[in-house]
C-alpha positions, 0 to 999 in steps of 0.5 A: 500500500505504501510506496517508499519510492514514490517521488510525488508523495512522501511516506508521511503524506501517504500514511496520512491519506491512508489514515495510518500512523507512520510508525506502523509502516516502519514496524516489521512484524516478526514471529521470532519470539513465538518461534523461540518459545516453541523451540524452548517448549520442545526442549522442556518436553524433551527434558521432562521425558528424560528427567520427569522429576525435574522442576522448572528450576532444574530444567532452567539450569539444564538448558542453560548448561546446554547453551540455551539462554532462558530464565527460571521465570520463562521456564515456569511460564512456558510449563504453566502454559503447556500444563507441564509439571514435574513428578514428585510426592504431593500428598501425605498418604500416612495421615493417622486418625486420632481415634485409631490405636497405634502399635509399637515398632517391633523391628528395631534391632531384629534380624530377619532370617527367613520368609514370612517372618516379617511382612510390610505394606504401604500406599503410594500414589500414581498419576494418570491423566492429571488424576491420582490413583493409589497403589498398595503392596504387601512385601516379604522383607526377607526375600523382597518378594511382592506378595500381593497388590491392589490399585484403587481410585479412592483411599478407602481401606477396602483395597488395602484389606483385599491385598492383605487377605490375598497375601494371607490366602496365597502365602500363609501367615507372617509372624510380624506385619509392619505398616506406617500409621496411616488411617488405612492400616490403623483402621478396625477393618485392617487391624482386625484381619491381623488380630484374627490370624494372631499376627503381631502388629508393628507400626513405624514411629511418627515421622520415621520414614526409614522404618519402612525403607524396603517398601519405599525402595520398592516404590522408587524402583517401580516408578523409575523402572516402569511408571515414569517411562510410560504414559497411561490413558486408563486405569486398566493400562496402568494395572497391566503395566504394574502387573507386568513389572511386579512379575518381572521384579519377582521372577527376573530382576536381579537384586544386588541386596540379594546377591544378584538373585531374584525374590522368587528364588530367595523366597521359595528356596529358603521357605522349602528349606525351612519346611524340610527342617521342620518335617 
């Protein structure tokens, strides 16, 4: 519309005739900022894919270390725009109920020498489609074998009781059962099953996460070796993935703490040896 080379009309007069400001003629529209933001978003997504536990601060450091100039505020803004976030513990799943009885911790200084001597359990959360579901597992502490597990989309005690009853039905009765002080495990429904079978009840001290370290390690291993590597569109897909991983964990995964044997090898060999000696 504007003809800079017009000898009869100056740029000023042409702008006035067209009723536009002269500054708008000199402005050169650019998409460079949008292109830069798109490039940064792609880099952020790639980084989250490799390290899903990185928040915006660490992502900014990582990108700057690779030579990209971006601030923490810019990373946070772009992540918020795209609905991206790090995977990290957001919920305290071990809240006790004041009216529930608490039991002493029985494992301090105790040597665990055989399968079914001590079982333990805990609940963790898993994220799916921006929602949370909950996973409970029962673990034999001697062999590290996952005896049973359940996934639920609510924190109702029933899925914890179901996992406990399945483990008892399939593997017998342990001498001690250790839990944290979460309301699911201090409930009458859960404690009642343990008492019915004459099992000693042990509970972690308040604020003592390391008392149940073996189950915490199981959660970390599951999430880093399976959950964080996949995305799930439904709870059915998630259950299938967890089932596949726990089968691998019990039967095929070599554990350094077990002298590179599998939990199944340790559990069944030691258990059968104990049965033979008792006979």
